[in-house]
C-alpha positions as CSV (number, residue, x, y, z in Angstrom):
1,M,0.0,0.0,0.0
2,T,1.6,3.3,-1.1
3,R,-0.7,5.7,0.7
4,A,-2.2,5.3,4.1
5,S,-5.7,6.4,4.8
6,L,-6.5,9.0,7.4
7,D,-7.6,6.3,9.9
8,K,-3.9,5.8,10.4
9,K,-3.6,2.0,10.5
10,P,-0.2,1.5,12.1
11,R,1.0,-1.1,9.6
12,D,0.1,1.1,6.6
13,V,1.7,4.2,8.1
14,A,4.9,2.3,9.0
15,A,5.0,0.8,5.5
16,M,4.7,4.3,4.0
17,F,7.6,5.6,6.0
18,D,9.6,2.5,5.2
19,D,9.2,3.4,1.6
20,V,10.4,7.1,1.9
21,A,13.2,6.6,4.4
22,A,16.2,7.0,2.1
23,K,15.2,10.5,0.9
24,Y,13.0,11.5,3.8
25,D,15.3,14.2,5.3
26,L,16.1,15.6,1.9
27,T,12.5,15.8,0.9
28,N,11.5,17.6,4.1
29,D,14.2,20.2,3.6
30,V,13.0,20.9,0.1
31,L,9.3,21.0,0.9
32,S,9.9,23.3,4.0
33,L,12.2,25.6,2.1
34,G,14.9,24.8,4.7
35,Q,12.8,25.6,7.7
36,T,13.1,22.2,9.2
37,R,16.6,23.1,10.6
38,L,15.3,26.2,12.3
39,W,12.4,24.2,13.8
40,R,14.8,21.5,15.1
41,R,16.9,24.2,16.7
42,A,13.7,25.6,18.4
43,V,12.9,22.2,19.8
44,A,16.4,21.9,21.3
45,Q,16.1,25.3,22.9
46,A,12.6,24.5,24.3
47,L,13.6,21.2,25.8
48,D,16.7,22.8,27.3
49,V,18.6,19.5,27.7
50,R,21.4,19.3,30.2
51,P,24.5,17.1,30.0
52,G,23.9,13.7,31.5
53,E,20.1,13.8,31.0
54,R,18.3,10.9,29.4
55,V,16.0,11.9,26.5
56,L,13.4,10.0,24.5
57,D,13.2,11.2,20.9
58,L,9.9,9.6,19.8
59,G,9.1,9.3,16.1
60,A,12.8,10.0,15.5
61,G,12.9,8.4,12.0
62,T,16.5,8.5,10.8
63,A,17.6,10.1,14.1
64,T,18.4,13.5,12.5
65,S,16.2,15.1,15.2
66,S,18.2,13.5,17.9
67,L,21.5,15.1,17.0
68,P,21.0,18.4,18.8
69,F,20.4,16.6,22.1
70,V,23.5,14.5,21.6
71,A,25.5,17.7,21.0
72,A,24.1,19.0,24.3
73,G,25.6,16.1,26.2
74,A,22.4,14.1,26.7
75,T,22.0,10.3,26.3
76,V,19.4,10.1,23.6
77,V,17.2,7.1,22.7
78,P,15.7,7.6,19.2
79,C,12.5,5.5,18.9
80,D,10.4,4.9,15.8
81,F,7.9,2.3,14.6
82,S,9.2,2.3,11.0
83,L,11.9,-0.3,10.6
84,G,12.9,1.2,7.3
85,M,13.6,4.6,8.9
86,L,15.5,2.9,11.7
87,R,17.7,1.0,9.3
88,E,18.5,4.2,7.4
89,G,19.2,5.9,10.7
90,K,21.5,3.2,11.8
91,K,23.6,3.5,8.6
92,R,24.1,7.2,9.3
93,H,24.4,7.1,13.1
94,P,25.6,3.7,14.2
95,E,26.6,5.0,17.6
96,L,23.0,5.8,18.6
97,P,20.7,3.3,20.3
98,L,17.9,3.4,17.7
99,T,14.9,1.5,19.1
100,A,11.8,0.1,17.5
101,G,8.6,1.0,19.4
102,D,4.9,1.8,19.1
103,A,4.1,5.3,20.6
104,T,1.0,3.9,22.2
105,R,2.9,1.0,24.0
106,L,6.4,2.2,24.6
107,P,9.0,-0.5,25.4
108,F,10.4,1.4,28.4
109,A,9.9,1.2,32.1
110,D,8.1,3.9,34.1
111,G,10.0,7.1,34.8
112,V,13.3,6.4,33.0
113,F,13.7,9.6,31.0
114,D,14.3,13.2,32.1
115,A,12.6,14.5,29.0
116,A,10.7,13.4,25.9
117,T,10.1,15.0,22.6
118,I,8.3,14.1,19.3
119,S,8.6,16.1,16.1
120,F,6.3,15.9,13.1
121,A,5.2,12.4,14.1
122,L,2.4,12.7,16.7
123,R,-0.3,13.3,14.0
124,N,0.7,10.0,12.4
125,V,-0.1,8.0,15.6
126,H,-3.4,6.3,15.5
127,D,-4.2,7.1,19.1
128,T,-2.9,10.6,20.1
129,E,-4.2,10.5,23.7
130,A,-2.5,7.1,24.3
131,A,0.8,8.3,23.0
132,L,0.6,11.4,25.3
133,R,-0.1,9.2,28.3
134,E,2.7,6.8,27.4
135,M,5.2,9.7,27.2
136,L,4.0,10.9,30.6
137,R,4.5,7.4,32.0
138,V,8.1,7.0,30.9
139,V,9.4,10.4,32.1
140,K,10.4,11.0,35.7
141,P,8.3,13.2,38.0
142,G,9.1,16.8,37.0
143,G,10.1,15.5,33.5
144,R,9.6,17.7,30.4
145,L,7.8,17.2,27.1
146,V,8.2,19.2,23.9
147,I,6.0,18.5,20.8
148,C,6.8,20.0,17.5
149,E,4.0,19.5,15.0
150,F,2.4,21.2,12.0
151,S,-0.5,23.4,13.1
152,H,-2.8,26.1,11.9
153,P,-1.4,29.5,10.6
154,T,-2.9,32.3,12.7
155,Y,-3.3,34.8,9.9
156,G,-6.4,34.1,7.9
157,P,-5.2,35.0,4.4
158,F,-1.9,33.3,4.9
159,R,-3.8,30.2,6.2
160,T,-5.6,30.1,2.8
161,V,-2.4,30.3,0.8
162,Y,-0.8,27.7,3.0
163,T,-3.6,25.2,2.5
164,E,-3.5,25.7,-1.2
165,Y,0.3,25.0,-1.2
166,L,-0.2,21.8,0.8
167,M,-2.7,20.3,-1.6
168,R,-1.6,21.7,-4.9
169,A,2.1,22.5,-4.8
170,L,3.4,19.9,-2.3
171,P,2.6,16.7,-4.3
172,P,4.3,17.8,-7.5
173,V,7.4,19.0,-5.6
174,A,7.4,15.7,-3.7
175,K,7.2,13.8,-6.9
176,S,10.5,15.3,-8.0
177,V,12.5,14.4,-4.9
178,S,10.7,11.6,-3.1
179,S,10.6,7.8,-3.8
180,N,6.9,7.8,-2.9
181,P,5.1,11.1,-3.7
182,D,1.7,9.6,-2.8
183,A,2.9,9.5,0.8
184,Y,3.2,13.2,0.8
185,V,-0.4,13.6,-0.3
186,Y,-1.3,11.7,2.8
187,L,1.0,13.8,4.9
188,A,-0.6,17.0,3.5
189,E,-4.1,15.7,4.3
190,S,-3.0,14.7,7.8
191,I,-1.7,18.3,8.4
192,R,-5.1,19.8,7.3
193,A,-7.0,17.4,9.6
194,W,-4.8,17.9,12.7
195,P,-6.2,19.8,15.7
196,D,-5.3,23.5,16.1
197,Q,-3.0,24.8,18.8
198,R,-5.6,25.2,21.5
199,A,-7.1,21.8,20.9
200,L,-3.8,20.0,21.1
201,A,-3.1,21.8,24.4
202,G,-6.4,20.4,25.7
203,L,-5.3,16.9,24.7
204,L,-2.1,17.3,26.6
205,K,-3.9,18.5,29.8
206,G,-6.4,15.6,29.4
207,A,-3.5,13.1,29.3
208,G,-2.2,14.4,32.6
209,W,0.5,16.9,31.6
210,G,0.8,20.1,33.6
211,Q,2.1,23.6,32.8
212,V,0.9,23.2,29.2
213,A,1.8,26.1,26.9
214,W,2.6,26.6,23.2
215,R,4.2,29.0,20.9
216,N,3.9,29.4,17.1
217,L,6.8,29.1,14.7
218,T,6.7,30.4,11.1
219,G,3.3,32.1,11.6
220,G,1.7,29.0,13.0
221,I,2.7,26.6,10.3
222,V,4.4,24.8,13.2
223,A,3.7,25.0,16.9
224,L,5.8,23.9,19.9
225,H,3.7,22.6,22.7
226,R,5.3,22.1,26.2
227,G,4.3,20.2,29.2
228,R,5.7,19.0,32.5
229,K,4.9,15.9,34.6
230,A,3.9,16.7,38.2
231,A,6.7,16.3,40.7
232,A,6.4,13.4,43.2
């Protein structure tokens, strides 16, 4: 199956990412006009990792998103459910402990991470609330969470232009650089269907995260949501 439906069957979504793994990072850089690097930097700043901390990077794909935390001196566990992405990541970063795992049933004990993060992957999980609860479970009391995800532009006219870009410009551009352009039609649709900033904040609170806040990047194309687990 080359394109997963919006009901996000885990096997179909994993197969889709397996198929685009080799060129995934390149395609994202092209489609975002280079903004992905700025967004990754913003995630690192928001998570504020300290040397010696243990960080879960969920939905890490090829582990490109993990590198800023490694540079900060943390022990990072990149985790993803796409074996194709993990194989590609292992070729590039053999020193990292890339781990296969389902976001709704993480293969980690309770309270083993100081912080958790997930970038551009939460909307592909079939049960968002379960994933948020699992990340809460595996971080220590007082632990931090940062979510970086596509969101809803805050300026109305720009939001209209952006939506047109997603559905009209993105697939042809993806066709020129991706091994599976149909996957990017799904990704565009999943962005349009994703909850807005306030709604995602509500899901975080409902899952048990405290001190929930968000800030917009690039006019709301992307939003960073933060939360903290209650101290013991």
